[in-house]
C-alpha positions as CSV (number, residue, x, y, z in Angstrom):
1,M,108.4,41.2,142.4
2,E,105.5,39.0,143.4
3,K,104.2,36.3,141.0
4,K,101.1,37.0,139.0
5,I,98.1,34.9,140.1
6,R,95.9,35.8,137.1
7,T,96.6,37.0,133.6
8,V,94.5,39.9,132.3
9,V,93.7,40.0,128.6
10,V,91.7,42.7,126.7
11,Y,89.1,41.5,124.2
12,G,88.5,43.7,121.2
13,E,88.7,47.5,121.1
14,H,85.8,48.6,123.4
15,Y,88.0,48.6,126.5
16,W,90.8,50.5,124.7
17,H,88.4,53.2,123.4
18,F,87.2,53.7,127.0
19,Y,90.7,53.6,128.5
20,Y,92.3,56.1,126.2
21,S,89.4,58.5,126.5
22,L,90.3,59.1,130.1
23,S,92.9,61.3,131.7
24,A,96.4,60.0,132.5
25,R,95.6,60.2,136.2
26,V,92.5,58.0,135.8
27,R,94.4,55.5,133.6
28,K,97.1,55.2,136.2
29,R,94.4,54.4,138.8
30,I,92.8,51.8,136.5
31,D,96.3,50.2,135.9
32,W,96.8,50.0,139.7
33,T,93.4,48.4,140.2
34,V,93.9,45.9,137.4
35,G,97.3,45.1,139.1
36,L,95.4,44.1,142.2
37,V,93.3,41.6,140.1
38,E,96.5,40.2,138.7
39,Y,98.5,39.8,141.9
40,L,96.1,39.4,144.9
41,P,94.9,35.9,145.7
42,M,91.7,37.4,147.1
43,V,90.7,40.7,145.6
44,P,88.5,42.8,147.9
45,E,84.9,43.4,146.7
46,Q,85.7,47.1,146.8
47,Y,87.8,46.5,143.7
48,L,86.3,43.4,142.0
49,K,82.6,42.5,142.4
50,H,80.4,39.9,140.9
51,I,77.3,41.3,139.0
52,T,74.3,39.5,140.3
53,G,72.3,37.5,137.8
54,T,75.3,37.2,135.4
55,D,78.7,35.5,135.2
56,L,80.3,39.0,134.8
57,Y,82.4,40.9,137.2
58,E,83.1,44.6,137.4
59,I,86.5,46.0,138.3
60,R,85.7,49.1,140.4
61,V,87.8,52.2,140.1
62,G,87.4,55.5,142.0
63,S,89.3,58.6,141.1
64,G,88.4,61.7,143.0
65,R,84.6,62.0,142.8
66,N,84.5,59.9,139.6
67,I,83.6,56.2,139.6
68,F,84.5,53.9,136.7
69,R,83.5,50.3,136.0
70,I,85.2,47.8,133.8
71,F,83.3,44.6,132.9
72,C,85.2,41.3,132.8
73,F,84.8,37.6,133.2
74,F,87.0,34.6,134.1
75,E,88.2,32.3,131.3
76,E,89.8,29.0,132.4
77,G,90.0,30.1,136.0
78,R,93.1,32.3,136.1
79,V,92.6,34.4,132.9
80,V,90.5,37.6,133.2
81,I,89.1,39.0,130.0
82,L,88.4,42.7,130.0
83,L,85.4,43.7,127.8
84,N,84.4,47.4,128.2
85,G,84.2,50.2,130.7
86,F,82.2,53.2,131.5
87,Q,81.9,56.1,133.9
88,K,79.3,55.4,136.5
89,K,76.9,58.3,137.1
90,T,74.0,56.6,138.7
91,E,73.5,54.5,141.9
92,K,72.8,51.3,139.9
93,T,74.8,50.0,137.0
94,P,72.7,50.8,133.9
95,P,71.2,47.6,132.4
96,G,72.3,48.7,128.9
97,E,76.0,48.7,130.0
98,I,75.6,45.1,131.4
99,E,73.8,44.0,128.2
100,R,76.6,45.4,126.1
101,A,79.2,43.5,128.2
102,L,77.2,40.3,127.8
103,Q,77.1,40.8,124.0
104,L,80.9,41.3,123.9
105,K,81.3,38.1,126.0
106,K,79.2,36.2,123.5
107,Q,81.3,37.7,120.6
108,Y,84.4,36.6,122.4
109,Y,83.3,33.0,122.6
110,E,82.1,33.0,119.0
111,H,85.5,34.4,117.9
112,T,87.4,31.9,120.0
113,E,85.3,29.0,118.7
114,N,85.9,30.1,115.1
115,Q,89.6,30.4,115.7
116,D,89.7,26.9,117.2
117,R,87.8,25.5,114.3
118,H,90.2,27.2,111.9
119,L,93.2,25.8,113.7
120,R,91.8,22.2,113.6
121,G,91.1,22.4,109.9
122,P,88.3,20.7,108.0
123,S,86.4,18.0,109.8
């Protein structure tokens, strides 16, 4: 087995609600695509694309005629944080979906900062 290049971590429940709402076939395709992100040094844009104007990326999954997107970002270079996903039904990614991912990312950093503060103890 090849060595992982990146570690994929899920933040919160939004991703899991999306993931488990899908068929087993689509989940298998998502797992395969996430595996590409973990193991390939250079992930083709067909599967991982930067979202212009943000520091977010989308993992791009196709299954039959259906298109799915999973928002993520890089933490400390080799850690990929999955935020949420949706089924794409329009040409452009809906701004509301991007805004939701940005809010989740903000929550992630607030949560991480609070945990770090808790671990350090009182100042």
